[in-house]
C-alpha positions, 0 to 999 in steps of 0.5 A: 666608492660605491663598493665601500658603501655597500660593503659597510652597510652589508657588514653592520646588517651582517653583525646582526646576525653573526652566527650565519654571517661569519663566513661573510663577515671575513671577505665582507671585512678583507674588501674593506681593507683594501679599498680602504688602503688603495683610497689612502693610497691615491690620496696621497698622490694628489693633487696629481702634478709635475714633470712628464716623466711624474705623470708618466710614472702616475698613468703606469699606477693607474693602469696598475691599480685598474688592472687589481680592481679587473682581478678582483672584481669577481670576487667582489661581486660574488662576495656582495652577491652572497651576502644579498641572498643571505639579506634574503633570507634573513631579512633585518627588521629595524627597530623603530625610535621611541621618543620617551620624552614626548608623552607624559605617563604620570597618573 
């Protein structure tokens, strides 16, 4: 979830720089989509209960999932690092909200 949150946050900021960030948006979206898919798959398997055979099958699925995470880890961190470098080079300035109702500007 930590990576998912960071990816969402970075993706939102990168959209503001769409002309320069096209190379990063697609990989970030792929990461978000993959994480969302895995989150749904894991959530569908909860709560874990059943006989020994079912628990063993779930353990094997978990092991396969962890191997997939490990294999994707370098790619994910590479994309996040590239996005961080881009954001460092193109700082995002937040726009302050102006509350127009707080002042009466009548003559």
